[in-house]
PAPADREN-455849 format. One record per residue: residue in one letter; z, x, y of N, C-alpha, C, O, CB in turn. Coordinates in pm, whole numbers, padded with zeros to 5 digits, always signed. Glycine has a CB too. Layout:
<rs>
AZXYZXYZXYZXYZXY...
</rs>
This chain:
<rs>
M+00136-02555-05808+00262-02606-05907+00421-02571-05808+00473-02504-05719+00258-02489-06091A+00433-02653-05885+00631-02660-05835+00693-02534-05842+00623-02486-05930+00747-02758-05949R+00786-02432-05808+00793-02347-05880+00975-02379-05869+01032-02432-05773+00706-02204-05836A+01034-02333-05985+01147-02312-06021+01251-02215-06063+01221-02167-06172+01140-02357-06071L+01382-02161-06008+01422-02072-06032+01583-02079-06093+01687-02095-06030+01390-02010-05929L+01565-02064-06210+01661-02109-06341+01730-02016-06313+01667-01912-06294+01615-02116-06500I+01924-02003-06293+02005-01885-06265+02070-01927-06421+02061-02038-06473+02116-01880-06101T+02118-01839-06461+02200-01882-06626+02310-01747-06608+02298-01626-06589+02062-01865-06821N+02423-01845-06626+02577-01795-06645+02555-01735-06797+02538-01817-06886+02713-01938-06635P+02555-01571-06836+02574-01593-07010+02719-01591-07029+02769-01639-07130+02503-01461-07118A+02792-01537-06935+02975-01546-06990+03002-01713-06967+03115-01744-07003+03119-01427-06858A+02937-01803-06925+02982-01951-06918+03011-01991-07019+02954-01940-07115+02904-02041-06875A+03100-02087-07042+03202-02187-07181+03105-02240-07290+03110-02262-07411+03291-02359-07112R+03027-02249-07204+02876-02318-07301+02708-02238-07348+02614-02256-07425+02817-02454-07192S+02745-02163-07262+02589-02113-07259+02534-02083-07340+02591-01974-07351+02555-02025-07201D+02462-02081-07420+02381-02089-07514+02251-02014-07497+02177-02088-07432+02365-02212-07535P+02182-01885-07532+02048-01879-07487+01862-01960-07528+01751-01972-07476+02053-01752-07508K+01941-01995-07661+01841-02119-07699+01827-02208-07666+01723-02266-07697+01835-02164-07781V+01929-02274-07579+01940-02369-07447+01879-02303-07373+01781-02373-07348+02072-02408-07383I+01870-02211-07316+01758-02131-07183+01684-02149-07238+01659-02269-07222+01746-01981-07124R+01595-02092-07328+01439-02154-07387+01376-02291-07423+01260-02331-07435+01418-02104-07504A+01516-02356-07436+01481-02547-07473+01461-02618-07354+01413-02730-07345+01619-02646-07550V+01501-02545-07262+01513-02618-07070+01382-02503-07033+01293-02560-06970+01735-02572-06934C+01364-02415-07048+01216-02362-07013+01102-02444-07066+01011-02496-07002+01194-02217-07070D+01124-02446-07204+01006-02530-07235+01026-02663-07187+00929-02727-07145+00976-02535-07382V+01146-02714-07188+01100-02856-07096+01018-02842-06988+00898-02853-07014+01216-02929-07031L+01050-02819-06867+01023-02750-06782+00897-02690-06779+00817-02768-06728+01104-02681-06777A+00868-02632-06798+00688-02582-06866+00596-02688-06864+00503-02709-06787+00677-02534-07043R+00668-02799-07036+00587-02880-07059+00551-02949-06930+00438-02984-06898+00630-02954-07156R+00684-02966-06847+00653-03139-06725+00564-03070-06619+00538-03145-06525+00840-03229-06610G+00496-02915-06606+00392-02824-06500+00485-02778-06410+00442-02788-06295+00264-02909-06412L+00654-02706-06420+00710-02645-06346+00685-02504-06416+00690-02466-06533+00841-02698-06322Q+00649-02429-06267+00617-02266-06276+00832-02217-06296+00918-02239-06212+00498-02185-06057V+00848-02156-06423+01015-02118-06405+01034-01953-06429+00995-01873-06514+01121-02211-06539D+01091-01947-06344+01162-01823-06322+01274-01803-06435+01332-01910-06454+01226-01824-06175V+01322-01697-06519+01503-01672-06553+01563-01600-06461+01496-01503-06426+01544-01587-06690A+01676-01612-06402+01765-01466-06408+01858-01500-06441+01887-01619-06444+01794-01379-06298G+01946-01393-06481+02090-01439-06525+02195-01350-06429+02143-01258-06365+02118-01406-06704T+02345-01374-06414+02435-01307-06378+02436-01250-06406+02363-01248-06505+02508-01315-06372T+02526-01089-06371+02623-01085-06475+02774-01006-06407+02848-00927-06464+02547-00995-06611K+02784-01059-06273+02873-01004-06250+02878-01181-06099+02784-01232-06038+02849-00799-06227P+03028-01216-06095+02997-01354-06007+02944-01389-05844+02914-01491-05782+03122-01416-06008E+02950-01269-05819+02887-01286-05725+02721-01300-05709+02658-01332-05608+02935-01203-05669D+02690-01278-05790+02524-01271-05812+02438-01400-05786+02340-01433-05720+02492-01232-05966A+02541-01463-05887+02471-01645-05834+02405-01662-05705+02283-01677-05698+02599-01773-05812G+02487-01661-05593+02446-01636-05476+02271-01570-05420+02171-01617-05365+02554-01552-05448T+02326-01405-05488+02282-01338-05375+02115-01390-05512+02008-01397-05451+02367-01128-05315L+02106-01415-05647+02002-01493-05692+01980-01668-05629+01901-01754-05668+02031-01487-05847A+02047-01671-05558+01978-01845-05503+01935-01797-05370+01849-01872-05324+02112-02010-05480R+01965-01696-05291+01925-01674-05177+01804-01557-05164+01772-01502-05058+02045-01647-05107Q+01742-01532-05302+01633-01421-05290+01537-01583-05337+01427-01614-05291+01643-01233-05422G+01605-01650-05424+01509-01706-05451+01411-01832-05325+01299-01879-05305+01569-01756-05572V+01550-01836-05272+01513-01965-05129+01383-01839-05063+01266-01875-05047+01717-02013-04958L+01410-01758-05046+01285-01606-04994+01145-01661-05076+01036-01694-05029+01346-01388-05083D+01172-01660-05156+01062-01657-05257+00932-01786-05217+00813-01806-05240+01144-01687-05422G+01061-01858-05134+00985-02005-05152+01003-02085-05307+00917-02122-05387+00806-01974-05130V+01092-02090-05310+01064-02231-05498+01126-02315-05409+01173-02316-05295+01180-02213-05716D+01102-02418-05550+01131-02521-05513+01310-02624-05533+01381-02711-05483+01017-02565-05571I+01296-02526-05647+01393-02601-05710+01497-02410-05744+01463-02294-05723+01307-02727-05881I+01591-02457-05785+01716-02358-05751+01864-02475-05875+01949-02563-05862+01755-02357-05494A+01809-02399-05967+01846-02441-06168+01976-02359-06173+01977-02237-06163+01700-02358-06328V+02127-02463-06195+02238-02358-06239+02227-02399-06391+02232-02516-06429+02411-02378-06162Y+02212-02290-06473+02277-02367-06598+02387-02266-06628+02375-02144-06639+02167-02397-06739G+02536-02368-06645+02629-02268-06597+02746-02398-06550+02727-02515-06519+02555-02148-06456G+02847-02330-06560+02986-02424-06509+02950-02473-06346+02852-02455-06274+03159-02310-06510D+03068-02537-06328+03095-02543-06170+03105-02445-06070+03042-02446-05964+03200-02593-06150G+03200-02345-06113+03167-02215-06083+02996-02107-06017+02947-02057-05916+03209-02184-06210T+02974-02124-06148+02852-02072-06120+02764-02170-05978+02709-02149-05870+02771-02076-06276T+02789-02251-06044+02684-02381-05951+02695-02326-05818+02605-02271-05755+02748-02570-05945M+02842-02352-05774+02915-02364-05614+02861-02186-05604+02784-02161-05511+03151-02413-05599R+02893-02090-05679+02866-01964-05636+02660-01941-05564+02618-01862-05479+02914-01864-05799A+02576-02056-05652+02484-02070-05642+02468-02130-05490+02385-02083-05412+02449-02126-05750V+02531-02209-05463+02514-02282-05399+02554-02242-05205+02512-02302-05106+02581-02380-05481R+02634-02137-05213+02705-02020-05117+02524-01970-05048+02493-01950-04931+02825-01852-05244G+02464-01965-05131+02315-01894-05073+02159-02023-05018+02046-02007-04972+02248-01779-05247M+02269-02175-05069+02106-02276-05038+02170-02297-04937+02103-02281-04835+02035-02429-05133V+02297-02335-04919+02353-02446-04786+02296-02466-04662+02391-02436-04590+02481-02413-04733G+02193-02500-04578+02115-02584-04499+02016-02467-04554+02012-02354-04505+02150-02625-04323Q+01944-02506-04652+01790-02456-04660+01727-02573-04723+01791-02670-04763+01759-02310-04755P+01560-02556-04733+01503-02675-04754+01462-02620-04906+01354-02565-04930+01381-02726-04636V+01564-02644-05003+01589-02602-05143+01637-02684-05211+01730-02748-05162+01661-02504-05163T+01608-02704-05303+01652-02826-05435+01747-02816-05512+01694-02733-05585+01563-02848-05538L+01876-02838-05570+01955-02825-05643+01953-02828-05814+02050-02891-05854+02017-02896-05590G+01906-02800-05876+01955-02884-06031+02048-02830-06098+02088-02714-06089+01851-02895-06144L+02094-02935-06182+02190-02937-06264+02192-02900-06393+02185-03011-06448+02225-03029-06261I+02195-02829-06471+02235-02781-06653+02361-02742-06629+02421-02648-06579+02142-02636-06743P+02395-02911-06713+02570-02821-06774+02591-02760-06919+02572-02814-07028+02713-02945-06783G+02647-02594-06882+02666-02503-06955+02799-02452-06943+02833-02347-06996+02578-02421-06939G+02893-02540-06857+03031-02481-06827+03132-02552-06903+03099-02622-06999+03068-02489-06676T+03286-02536-06858+03376-02659-06904+03412-02767-06805+03497-02851-06831+03509-02608-06952G+03375-02764-06743+03408-02911-06690+03251-02979-06666+03220-03092-06705+03512-02904-06526N+03174-02901-06603+03084-02946-06570+03091-03077-06440+02994-03140-06399+03037-02971-06691L+03179-03085-06413+03185-03215-06276+03137-03297-06161+03141-03415-06125+03234-03201-06220L+03090-03182-06122+02980-03255-06069+02870-03321-06092+02819-03414-06030+02949-03213-06022A+02810-03222-06253+02747-03278-06282+02766-03410-06301+02687-03493-06255+02716-03228-06342G+02865-03442-06367+02913-03601-06508+02976-03706-06338+02991-03828-06328+03151-03535-06709N+03005-03570-06204+03030-03742-06087+02884-03812-06036+02867-03925-05989+03127-03695-05894L+02759-03676-06068+02598-03710-06076+02582-03810-06123+02526-03896-06055+02511-03632-06145R+02613-03834-06226+02585-03890-06375+02465-03797-06407+02383-03887-06426+02542-04071-06388V+02392-03679-06428+02324-03606-06469+02375-03556-06640+02482-03501-06666+02318-03511-06357P+02265-03593-06742+02312-03599-06888+02406-03469-06927+02337-03370-06949+02177-03605-06989K+02502-03456-06936+02575-03360-07077+02445-03278-07099+02414-03184-07026+02632-03465-07252N+02367-03320-07209+02273-03258-07297+02160-03161-07201+02092-03231-07126+02196-03385-07386P+02143-03070-07197+02122-02964-07137+01942-02980-07132+01892-02922-07036+02199-02833-07217T+01843-03053-07226+01742-03020-07199+01700-03143-07154+01589-03147-07102+01680-02954-07289K+01810-03320-07169+01817-03394-07117+01825-03393-06930+01783-03468-06842+01898-03430-07191A+01897-03271-06932+01917-03266-06774+01808-03201-06753+01760-03229-06643+02046-03194-06706A+01740-03119-06819+01579-03041-06777+01535-03174-06752+01473-03137-06652+01468-02937-06912E+01509-03310-06756+01392-03373-06712+01470-03453-06592+01412-03535-06521+01308-03467-06835V+01562-03430-06582+01622-03487-06485+01509-03390-06322+01469-03436-06215+01826-03451-06515L+01498-03230-06395+01468-03189-06231+01310-03211-06267+01230-03121-06243+01523-02997-06161V+01276-03314-06315+01072-03342-06307+01086-03494-06231+01045-03531-06120+00955-03367-06527T+01164-03571-06345+01210-03712-06293+01294-03804-06178+01269-03910-06122+01256-03739-06370G+01416-03702-06171+01496-03738-06079+01488-03697-05909+01426-03594-05881+01604-03699-06135R+01532-03753-05832+01534-03799-05724+01642-03690-05655+01751-03654-05701+01565-03951-05731P+01582-03651-05538+01715-03555-05451+01807-03646-05367+01769-03735-05291+01647-03434-05325R+01924-03613-05392+02047-03643-05334+02089-03566-05251+02136-03457-05283+02134-03656-05409A+02081-03610-05124+02210-03550-05040+02313-03542-05022+02356-03646-04972+02225-03558-04972I+02418-03437-05041+02570-03465-05062+02651-03407-04920+02603-03364-04816+02630-03377-05215D+02778-03423-04958+02899-03322-04909+02912-03219-04955+02852-03181-05055+03017-03357-04921L+02988-03159-04895+03054-03028-04964+03197-02968-04824+03207-02935-04706+02883-02875-04993G+03269-02984-04934+03357-02960-04867+03352-02749-04809+03248-02691-04838+03482-03028-04968R+03442-02681-04751+03378-02561-04685+03496-02485-04660+03577-02572-04631+03289-02588-04550V+03568-02348-04652+03647-02309-04638+03656-02148-04668+03576-02074-04724+03706-02387-04685E+03741-02131-04630+03751-01968-04551+03821-01885-04594+03921-01862-04526+03798-01955-04421R+03803-01798-04730+03937-01703-04712+03933-01587-04726+03841-01569-04646+04035-01722-04788Q+03947-01522-04749+03991-01346-04686+03853-01316-04770+03776-01288-04678+04186-01233-04752D+03792-01307-04869+03670-01272-04901+03515-01357-04872+03408-01355-04932+03693-01256-05029G+03564-01434-04744+03441-01528-04712+03396-01659-04671+03489-01723-04623+03394-01531-04785V+03318-01703-04673+03293-01889-04733+03295-01895-04794+03236-01801-04847+03213-01982-04738H+03358-02006-04907+03350-02076-05035+03303-02189-04996+03320-02224-04879+03471-02092-05115Y+03226-02282-05100+03185-02457-05092+03271-02508-05206+03293-02442-05308+02997-02506-05125F+03322-02638-05182+03383-02698-05283+03253-02821-05291+03171-02820-05199+03558-02745-05247A+03243-02896-05372+03162-03001-05452+03246-03124-05474+03246-03222-05399+03113-02944-05596V+03340-03107-05616+03414-03176-05668+03543-03168-05574+03535-03232-05470+03421-03141-05803N+03665-03094-05600+03749-03105-05563+03806-02974-05488+03784-02868-05546+03800-03157-05652C+03864-02969-05386+03988-02829-05353+04142-02893-05443+04189-03005-05425+04037-02811-05114G+04193-02797-05530+04374-02839-05515+04416-02728-05490+04350-02624-05491+04469-02900-05647A+04560-02741-05460+04669-02657-05451+04777-02707-05533+04793-02827-05557+04710-02639-05317G+04852-02614-05577+04964-02697-05718+04908-02680-05868+04824-02611-05925+04971-02897-05700F+05002-02783-05902+04975-02792-06052+04876-02810-06134+04880-02811-06257+05024-02860-06091D+04757-02829-06041+04641-02838-06158+04553-02711-06093+04464-02682-06172+04540-03016-06170A+04549-02609-05949+04587-02471-05988+04644-02387-06054+04595-02276-06078+04611-02439-05946E+04747-02423-06090+04788-02356-06219+04726-02333-06344+04675-02234-06397+04875-02408-06254L+04751-02486-06386+04681-02489-06538+04536-02432-06586+04485-02388-06689+04668-02631-06571M+04485-02466-06407+04337-02458-06513+04284-02263-06496+04179-02206-06526+04162-02607-06417A+04443-02204-06420+04393-02009-06406+04499-02032-06523+04559-01925-06508+04439-01859-06221A+04568-02096-06633+04644-02089-06757+04559-02099-06862+04581-02042-06969+04745-02189-06768T+04389-02219-06824+04395-02225-06987+04305-02073-06983+04277-02016-06877+04304-02397-07084S+04271-02028-07105+04217-01927-07164+04088-01968-07152+04041-02079-07126+04264-01896-07292E+04022-01833-07182+03837-01901-07213+03807-01934-07317+03716-02013-07343+03713-01817-07198R+03917-01849-07437+03879-01921-07571+03902-02071-07586+03828-02138-07657+03957-01861-07682A+04000-02122-07520+04001-02267-07560+03882-02339-07421+03878-02456-07383+04201-02338-07556K+03839-02282-07395+03782-02345-07254+03593-02329-07336+03504-02406-07302+03834-02205-07054R+03572-02221-07436+03468-02205-07523+03491-02300-07578+03429-02399-07539+03449-02100-07599R+03600-02321-07704+03605-02429-07769+03625-02585-07759+03586-02658-07850+03664-02398-07819W+03671-02622-07673+03700-02766-07632+03679-02806-07495+03734-02909-07458+03834-02797-07660G+03613-02745-07418+03550-02832-07316+03662-02847-07225+03770-02794-07251+03490-02973-07369V+03642-02914-07123+03707-02968-07019+03877-03047-07144+03996-03037-07115+03564-03106-06914G+03836-03094-07234+03943-03084-07344+04117-02974-07319+04234-03005-07297+03838-03012-07478A+04044-02842-07340+04147-02722-07294+04232-02704-07151+04340-02649-07131+04063-02600-07297Y+04144-02770-07060+04204-02859-06960+04362-02930-06994+04471-02896-06948+04095-02975-06943V+04325-03052-07101+04389-03145-07059+04550-03125-07149+04662-03171-07129+04295-03282-07082A+04485-03024-07264+04586-02961-07369+04689-02864-07297+04799-02836-07344+04502-02873-07487E+04625-02805-07145+04727-02710-07116+04797-02809-07046+04919-02818-07064+04692-02574-07041A+04751-02870-06983+04820-02964-06882+04924-03049-06968+05030-03060-06907+04707-03067-06801W+04923-03122-07114+04991-03187-07197+05105-03051-07171+05166-03047-07064+04913-03233-07355Q+05123-02959-07259+05194-02885-07274+05310-02793-07161+05414-02729-07172+05116-02834-07333R+05222-02831-07061+05287-02765-06913+05368-02915-06857+05380-02922-06734+05129-02695-06771L+05406-03000-06915+05413-03108-06759+05548-03114-06799+05602-03191-06719+05313-03290-06733G+05636-03071-06885+05761-03058-06839+05853-02966-06763+05973-02951-06741+05801-03069-06913D+05673-02886-06717+05756-02792-06642+05678-02785-06438+05681-02704-06346+05736-02609-06755V+05615-02936-06464+05597-02973-06335+05687-03038-06248+05780-03115-06270+05509-03035-06335A+05618-02968-06099+05830-02965-06031+05677-03027-05835+05557-03055-05836+06006-02626-06024S+05730-03022-05773+05736-03111-05655+05793-03011-05588+05898-02973-05642+05812-03251-05658F+05745-02915-05425+05745-02873-05326+05733-02913-05213+05621-02963-05204+05700-02821-05333P+05785-02919-05123+05741-02940-04966+05583-02888-04853+05560-02796-04774+05864-02863-04904H+05549-02942-04877+05411-02950-04820+05411-03014-04671+05455-03128-04653+05318-03040-04919R+05360-02936-04569+05300-02990-04465+05131-03014-04453+05057-02916-04452+05347-02909-04367I+05073-03161-04443+04995-03155-04493+04889-03175-04360+04972-03256-04318+05009-03231-04606V+04776-03177-04250+04719-03225-04158+04597-03306-04224+04543-03278-04331+04691-03122-04064V+04559-03436-04120+04425-03466-04182+04380-03473-03995+04444-03528-03906+04407-03642-04317D+04302-03427-03990+04234-03479-03857+04311-03459-03752+04264-03508-03649+04201-03619-03854G+04457-03382-03736+04562-03411-03661+04679-03446-03695+04789-03438-03640+04537-03480-03598V+04643-03488-03797+04726-03630-03774+04859-03573-03947+04820-03570-04064+04565-03844-03804P+05027-03535-03890+05049-03403-04021+05134-03543-04100+05182-03649-04057+05183-03196-03970L+05125-03490-04211+05193-03552-04337+05328-03442-04385+05302-03344-04454+05062-03568-04474E+05448-03468-04348+05547-03408-04466+05539-03470-04572+05468-03567-04598+05688-03406-04442T+05631-03403-04651+05605-03513-04859+05630-03362-04939+05625-03245-04903+05343-03613-04928R+05655-03420-05043+05679-03328-05138+05565-03329-05241+05507-03437-05255+05811-03353-05197A+05534-03249-05297+05376-03316-05387+05379-03143-05503+05387-03022-05481+05149-03339-05218A+05371-03203-05585+05340-03121-05747+05164-03076-05697+05149-02959-05733+05352-03273-05942T+05084-03107-05657+04965-03124-05652+04931-03173-05532+05005-03266-05500+04926-03190-05745V+04823-03138-05429+04754-03126-05354+04593-03159-05378+04526-03056-05386+04789-03020-05324L+04513-03289-05393+04407-03248-05390+04288-03281-05291+04320-03393-05251+04387-03265-05491V+04177-03250-05232+04087-03233-05095+04008-03264-05191+03952-03179-05261+04063-03092-04989A+03988-03450-05213+03884-03458-05296+03710-03485-05195+03693-03546-05088+03937-03592-05406N+03605-03410-05286+03449-03465-05239+03381-03577-05316+03306-03658-05262+03341-03348-05250C+03414-03577-05457+03450-03683-05597+03506-03690-05590+03591-03613-05544+03450-03692-05713G+03519-03858-05657+03601-03912-05698+03699-03888-05833+03820-03889-05857+03547-03997-05690E+03591-03869-05898+03631-03862-06079+03682-03717-06097+03633-03631-06024+03472-03887-06204V+03780-03681-06190+03833-03548-06213+03785-03546-06342+03755-03437-06390+03987-03518-06194I+03770-03675-06427+03745-03647-06565+03609-03746-06567+03616-03829-06657+03883-03687-06679P+03554-03749-06531+03379-03817-06570+03384-03871-06675+03420-03794-06764+03247-03718-06592P+03360-03987-06712+03367-04134-06619+03453-04218-06621+03442-04338-06596+03277-04218-06636F+03609-04118-06671+03739-04191-06735+03836-04213-06639+03905-04313-06622+03809-04113-06849V+03836-04101-06573+03985-04086-06461+03945-04050-06270+03931-03942-06213+04098-03906-06536R+03938-04176-06224+03855-04192-06098+04022-04125-06050+04128-04124-06113+03772-04383-06035L+03975-04061-05877+04123-04012-05803+04126-04219-05755+04182-04313-05811+04103-03833-05608K+04053-04213-05653+04024-04372-05627+03912-04429-05616+03813-04357-05602+04071-04416-05525P+03898-04566-05618+03748-04633-05613+03644-04576-05502+03523-04557-05512+03763-04796-05581D+03760-04550-05358+03604-04544-05284+03576-04415-05250+03529-04393-05139+03584-04629-05143I+03598-04316-05336+03513-04150-05290+03387-04174-05323+03342-04228-05424+03560-03993-05378A+03321-04117-05205+03213-04083-05217+03151-03970-05198+03213-03925-05101+03175-04140-05176P+03089-03911-05219+02972-03735-05228+02939-03752-05061+02994-03683-04975+02753-03742-05369D+02870-03825-05041+02787-03852-04966+02838-03950-04822+02755-04004-04749+02692-03907-05056D+02978-03961-04801+02995-04053-04710+03100-03974-04584+03180-04040-04518+03057-04192-04790G+03081-03815-04565+03091-03735-04450+03246-03707-04452+03290-03632-04365+03032-03809-04312L+03322-03756-04534+03457-03724-04551+03488-03699-04680+03415-03723-04776+03538-03817-04504L+03626-03638-04683+03724-03589-04731+03851-03676-04766+03928-03741-04695+03745-03498-04654D+03845-03656-04889+04015-03744-04943+04086-03628-05017+04070-03531-05091+03998-03908-05084V+04225-03749-04907+04327-03625-04947+04426-03697-05054+04505-03774-05000+04425-03557-04797V+04436-03689-05196+04509-03710-05281+04605-03638-05351+04591-03555-05441+04456-03743-05334V+04761-03710-05267+04901-03614-05289+04976-03652-05426+05064-03738-05421+05021-03641-05154L+04949-03597-05533+05067-03633-05605+05190-03550-05652+05195-03428-05671+05023-03680-05703S+05273-03630-05666+05457-03596-05656+05509-03610-05792+05499-03731-05813+05559-03717-05551A+05541-03573-05860+05584-03549-05974+05721-03443-06019+05695-03327-05989+05470-03512-06021D+05856-03460-06081+05905-03405-06138+05939-03452-06294+05989-03552-06344+05981-03382-06061G+05885-03323-06344+05899-03314-06509+05797-03395-06614+05696-03452-06573+06046-03373-06545A+05834-03394-06746+05722-03461-06795+05690-03658-06778+05577-03702-06799+05739-03412-06949V+05755-03712-06757+05804-03849-06749+05724-03901-06606+05652-04001-06609+05986-03854-06743D+05746-03826-06491+05715-03825-06382+05546-03805-06378+05459-03872-06323+05802-03730-06320G+05538-03659-06478+05412-03629-06460+05307-03740-06576+05190-03755-06541+05406-03456-06487V+05338-03788-06667+05332-03922-06740+05275-04071-06645+05170-04133-06657+05498-03945-06794G+05399-04096-06544+05327-04193-06463+05242-04183-06348+05177-04271-06292+05401-04261-06427V+05255-04052-06322+05187-04054-06252+05029-04076-06296+04952-04154-06241+05223-03962-06196F+04988-03959-06448+04821-03986-06465+04880-04125-06518+04975-04128-06439+04700-03868-06591W+04890-04207-06570+04871-04329-06599+04848-04419-06515+04806-04529-06550+04947-04363-06653H+04880-04376-06347+04824-04446-06281+04691-04459-06226+04625-04555-06184+04881-04445-06224L+04668-04318-06240+04530-04264-06213+04444-04313-06365+04327-04351-06360+04538-04070-06182L+04509-04306-06475+04390-04316-06539+04317-04448-06554+04196-04463-06570+04410-04269-06655W+04460-04588-06541+04383-04711-06522+04411-04725-06334+04386-04837-06291+04457-04862-06640G+04433-04677-06286+04355-04722-06136+04466-04808-06091+04423-04905-06029+04187-04819-06144T+04607-04804-06103+04693-04916-06056+04789-04809-05961+04898-04755-05977+04782-05015-06197T+04677-04808-05842+04768-04675-05761+04829-04717-05641+04899-04648-05566+04674-04541-05709D+04795-04850-05627+04855-04950-05492+05021-04916-05523+05063-04898-05637+04808-05166-05507G+05131-04909-05369+05236-04895-05451+05301-04822-05480+05421-04827-05452+05228-04913-05520N+05242-04718-05555+05291-04632-05611+05340-04502-05578+05270-04402-05591+05234-04628-05674R+05467-04500-05531+05596-04395-05499+05502-04249-05502+05481-04166-05414+05748-04399-05646G+05458-04259-05637+05371-04105-05657+05262-04036-05621+05240-03919-05650+05340-04086-05750I+05171-04130-05539+05051-04106-05472+05057-04141-05358+05102-04247-05313+04950-04156-05518E+05005-04040-05295+04957-04054-05115+04869-04052-05103+04812-04000-05199+04981-03974-05013Y+04776-04098-04990+04619-04078-05009+04595-04078-04846+04639-04179-04792+04523-04220-05109A+04555-04015-04788+04451-03982-04665+04315-03931-04673+04278-03877-04777+04503-03888-04585R+04187-03951-04511+04084-03987-04592+04012-03875-04375+04005-03915-04259+04056-04232-04672G+03992-03786-04422+03935-03742-04245+03838-03608-04343+03816-03591-04463+04119-03658-04073R+03792-03522-04196+03689-03478-04141+03822-03278-04192+03790-03161-04211+03636-03573-03929H+03878-03309-04192+03913-03142-04178+04081-03198-04260+04126-03313-04256+03916-03047-03951V+04145-03074-04329+04254-03038-04359+04299-02990-04409+04263-02950-04520+04293-03068-04371S+04449-02958-04330+04492-02839-04369+04605-02836-04491+04670-02939-04507+04539-02778-04249I+04617-02780-04533+04788-02782-04674+04888-02588-04643+04861-02472-04674+04672-02776-04967E+05002-02655-04570+05104-02578-04616+05179-02611-04718+05190-02730-04749+05176-02557-04533A+05243-02514-04787+05364-02543-04845+05453-02438-04899+05402-02327-04920+05341-02624-04939T+05605-02460-04929+05688-02381-04947+05751-02374-05047+05784-02487-05082+05747-02383-04877P+05785-02298-05113+05642-02163-05156+05518-02192-05125+05472-02304-05102+05611-02128-05320A+05468-02099-05124+05270-02101-05124+05266-02139-05301+05339-02108-05396+05157-01877-05072R+05164-02208-05290+05079-02299-05361+04934-02236-05459+04821-02264-05418+05032-02396-05240P+04947-02175-05553+04795-02143-05615+04689-02275-05545+04707-02387-05496+04801-02153-05825V+04577-02186-05575+04493-02266-05474+04335-02273-05574+04269-02171-05593+04480-02164-05292Q+04302-02385-05620+04178-02344-05709+04068-02459-05606+04086-02555-05532+04201-02389-05924L+03941-02372-05662+03788-02461-05578+03712-02494-05693+03656-02411-05765+03666-02354-05459D+03710-02642-05713+03607-02642-05837+03635-02582-05937+03552-02539-06018+03491-02595-05817G+03758-02571-05944+03789-02513-06090+03826-02320-06079+03895-02252-06154+03620-02551-06200E+03761-02286-05977+03787-02133-05958+03919-02116-05909+03964-02205-05837+03689-02062-05859P+04002-01998-05942+04090-01996-05852+04030-01944-05710+03910-01918-05693+04198-01919-05906A+04137-01932-05603+04114-01886-05481+04222-01859-05411+04224-01887-05291+04043-01962-05418G+04314-01809-05463+04425-01746-05378+04555-01861-05315+04545-01950-05400+04338-01674-05241A+04623-01890-05257+04698-01933-05251+04699-01987-05107+04641-01919-05022+04775-01867-05302T+04778-02135-05060+04854-02177-04933+04885-02066-04849+04966-01977-04873+04984-02247-04964P+04817-02080-04751+04712-02240-04665+04631-02200-04704+04596-02093-04752+04679-02289-04495V+04569-02346-04671+04435-02352-04715+04394-02435-04611+04480-02520-04588+04405-02402-04861V+04267-02445-04517+04209-02531-04450+04037-02566-04497+03956-02483-04537+04233-02478-04311A+04013-02706-04478+03899-02757-04578+03821-02818-04485+03878-02913-04431+03938-02860-04702E+03715-02797-04450+03693-02931-04325+03530-02928-04458+03476-02839-04525+03667-02871-04053V+03501-03109-04435+03372-03156-04435+03213-03074-04373+03213-03027-04259+03401-03272-04364V+03063-03065-04476+02971-02981-04405+02898-03153-04496+02902-03189-04613+02932-02761-04443P+02838-03218-04371+02793-03344-04417+02610-03324-04502+02523-03240-04474+02799-03453-04258A+02607-03398-04572+02424-03333-04635+02401-03211-04635+02299-03166-04582+02289-03370-04549A+02484-03141-04691+02485-03014-04675+02362-02950-04775+02275-02864-04764+02633-02966-04702I+02406-03034-04869+02259-02974-05022+02215-03113-05065+02284-03213-05080+02338-02869-05219R+02087-03097-05080+02032-03260-05178+01997-03159-05348+01936-03062-05392+01800-03374-05076V+02102-03285-05394+02103-03275-05549+02048-03325-05667+02126-03393-05733+02187-03293-05576L+01930-03311-05716+01844-03364-05863+01954-03455-05896+02070-03416-05910+01805-03233-06009V+01910-03593-05909+01968-03680-05932+01847-03785-06068+01725-03789-06087+02011-03734-05774P+01966-03852-06133+01857-03950-06279+01825-04054-06115+01886-04093-06016+01995-04081-06499A+01654-04062-06191+01637-04163-06047+01659-04308-06070+01623-04390-05985+01480-04159-05981G+01720-04346-06187+01780-04474-06144+01927-04461-06097+01966-04575-06073+01773-04575-06260D+02007-04386-06077+02124-04384-05997+02142-04367-05836+02255-04367-05786+02187-04290-06050
</rs>
């Protein structure tokens, strides 16, 4: 009998004990032996995942948001275990990009009927150690609004809380001098936000940074957004929303395996929505770092 460890985050924006029981029922009916372990502090997810690897489980599933998922991944990279996603957080951007159903019980079915897909991760070293991101690393305005969005709003509105916060702050958006180096090639520019993307969609499936960004191409895509004030900000967002980015002076692109970002003044950094200090920041791709269960038809 295949074994699964379900890591839950009771503090996640949309976590629900009833859902945990329903997910376990789905998995048990499908013939999986399931153990449940809850986190009490952020670093618990990685510790629990490492223990699951040592215990020889086949699947480590995470019921929570992108932050809990990526903390669990720190204990899984390079190990013979598969990641399962049960959306329960604010954005659930990785699940959205991989087309894992938003409904937790339907997502649980994917743990049994899905196929494993190897995806890349971005690797970043900070003062407290190595971190990974699956969707994107951002420096600037995006990190500011994620840090400013209240837990209450996230619990009530999900990813819509970020959109509302961004709308309120558009008048404050401003670009600052940046030095970005991609595989040794420097780019001197002004930017409000610099995104280092592993996945293409920032609001799945509606807003895509660029059509050819893929989480399994062995590369990271750099998207530089420049704007000053609300009018510029709305214009850049409009171009992203409708995919009309070619020739737009507010958007620049680069692609590579190693990316460094410096800014004057230093800008806040986020990794898959979690605060991660400030610039400078260096990200490198880890190809096929982890296997994730995705719907069989995708």
